[in-house]
N, C-alpha and C positions, 0 to 999 in steps of 0.2 A: 504494500500500500504506500502511502504518500511520502514525499520528501519535502517539497517546497510548501509554503503556505502564504496566502495573501489575505488580508482582512481590511475592510474599510470601516474604521471606527466612527461612531457618531457621538461618543462621549469619552471622557477620560477613563483610563483603566481604573478599576476598583482595586483596593488592597484586599487581600484574602484573609479572612479571619483565621486565627490559629485553629487547627483541628485537634481536638482533645481525645479523639479515638485512639485505640491501640495502634501501633505501627503496622503498616501493611507488610505481611510476611512475603518472602521472596518466592518467585515461581519455582516449581519443582524442577523444571529444566529451563535453561536459558542459553541462547546463542551468544557465545563470547564474541566480543568485538574483534575484528580481524579475520575471523573465519569466513569462508565464502558462504553466503546465504542467498536464498532466492529473493530477488527484488520484488517488493510488493507494490501493488498499484492501486491508485485511488483518484477519483475526482468527486469532491463534495461541493455543492453549491447551495447556499441559503440566501434568501432575499426577502426583504420587506415589500409587501404589496399594499395597495391602498385599503384592502379589507382583511389583511392577515399576513401570515408568514408561510413561505414554502421552503421545505428542506429536502434536498435530493442527493442521491449517491449512485455511482455506477456499481456494477457487480464483478468487473473483471479482476481476476487474481493474478493472471500471467499475461505476458505480452500477446498481442493480437494473433500472431501466427504460431503460438505455442499451445499445446493441448493441456487442459487442466480444469479443475472445478471452478465454478463461479462461487462468490461468497457474498453474504449479506453484510452491508456496511451501515445500514440505517435501521434503528431499533426503537421500540416503544417500551421502555422499562415500566414496572408496575407503579412508579412514583408519579405518573401523569405527564411526563415530558417526552420529547422525541430527541434522539441522540444519534449523531453520525460521527465516526471516528476515522482518523488518518494516522497511520504509523504501523508499528510492529503488531501483528495480529494477536500474539500471545499476551502482550502487555495491555492492549486495548480490551481484550476479553477479561483480564484480571481487573482492570479499572472499572468496567461495567458492573462486575460482581460486587465490588466494594462500594461503588456509588449507591447501588440499590440497597445494600445492607445498611450503610450508614444513614441513608435517608430514612429508612424504616426505623432505625434506632432513634434518630433525632425526632421523628414524628411522634414516637411513643412518649418521649420526654416533653416535647413542645408541640402539641397538636396544631393544626392549621398552618403548616409551613407554606410559604409562598414560593414563587419561582426563584427569586434571588437567593433564598435560603438553600434551595436545591443546587443552584449554580455554585454557591460557596462550598458546599459539601463536595461537589464534583471537582472543583478547583483544588481543594485540599488533597484529594486522592491523587490527582494528576501531579501535583507538586511533589508529593511523597515518592511517587513512582519515578518521576524524572530524576530525583536525587538518588534513588535506590539503584537505577539501571543506567546511570550516566555514562559509565565506562564499559557497559556490557551490551548495549543495543545501539546499532549504527543510526537508525532512523529516529528523528524527532517524532513525537506523537502528541495528539490533542483531539479535542472534540468541538463540534458545533452543536449547540443545544438550543431547542426551541420549545415554547410552551406559553400558556396563558399566565399573566402576571400573578393571579391568585390561584393558579393551578386549575381551578374549576370555573373561573370567571375572569373577566378583564381583557385587556389588550394583549394580543400575541406579541412575544418578544423573542429576539434572536441574540445568542451569546457565543463567543468563541472562548475556549479554554485551552491555552497552550503554554507549556512551561510553567512558570511560577505565577502567571497572571490571568486575568479574564477581561473581556471587553463586551460592552453592549454595542452591537453593530447593526448597520442597515443592510449589509450583505457580506457574504464571506465566500472565499474559495480556498479549499485545502486540498493537498495531495499532489501527486506527480503531474497531474494535468492542469494544475491551477494557473501556471504562467500562460498557458494557451487559452484558458477559459476566461481569465480576468478581462481582457478587452471586449470579449463578447458579452460578458455580464454587464460591464459598464455601458455598452451600446444598447443592449436589448432590455435589460432589467433595471433601468434607472429607478432607485428606490421610490416606491409609492406611486409610480406612474401607471402600472398595470394592475388589473384585478388578479386574484388568485387563479381563477379559471383560465384567463388569457396567459398568465405566466406558466401554468401547467402545460399549455399547448406549445409554448416556446421552448421549454426545457429539453425535451427529447431532441429537437433540432440542434440546440446548442451542444448537447453531449455528442451527437453524431458528428458535428463539425470538428470538435476537439479530437474524437477518436480517429478521424481521418489523418491527423497530423501527429498524434501522440498515441502509439499503439498500445500503451499501458492502460488506456481508458476504454471502456466499452462494456459489452454484455447487456446493453439496454440501460434503463435508469429506473430506480425506485423513487417515487415521489410521495411526500407526505404534506398534506395541507392542514394548516392550523388557522381556522377563521377566528377573527376577533369575537370574543364572547361566547364561542361554541366549544363545548368540551369534546365532542366527537371528532376524532381524526383517524384516518386509516392510511396505511401504506399501499400504494398501487404500483405495479410494475408495467413499464412500457418498453417494447422491443426497439431494436435499431430502426432508424428512420432512413428512407430512401431520399438522398439529397438531389437527385436529378431534377425534380420539379423546382426546387429552390434555385439551382443553377440556371434553369431556363428562365425563371422569373427575373433573376439579377441581370442576365444578358438582355432580356427584352426591355428592362428598365433603361438600359443605356443604349437602346436602339439596335441591338444585334439579335437577329433571328436565331433561336436555338434549334 
């Protein structure tokens, strides 16, 4: 999965509250830095629409011309948020387990947690794992997290959690395909200009364009829509898109018959 990451912040980074939970135990098995490892692939795109948030991820695990299983990179934990991760698979899976566990523990102690409380818990786990595996894992890792401000009500919000900090963002690109996706996101998904439904139609085309130039991205795209004030959200999968109609449309726009 991913290496580079680009985010467009809309406010200053928040400081992360100290996490008082027990230290995260190490993985049973860990790939030592310097050993040859399979490069992991990812493109995650999150964006603010004028009526909510959309969070998306590809499914490719290997390069386009290699055979291998697809993998899910977009998840809905039991705590009421949507989570997409870029980085080492084993570390991301461990992080998800501990985020869910610690949110559950915190909610028992202080019911009615809001979204930012969950973000702080997630940031604490990521911060610990970054320190724990600093010299053992080659890839940086982190998450894009989305949900309603009050978990069950309120405006949908989007956060990035990377390294030791977190940001409230209008859009985000993470993963090996992020440098290719960023100009397309800026062009097509300018924050708040499109509805969620229109953005959902645009995303598969964006991912198909990126997969044409970055073979580590593909396998279709998983899309999750979080509408302002609505608790219900589900992850839907869309297959690869045929770009020939888009090519014809672009050429026709500049006066060339396709």
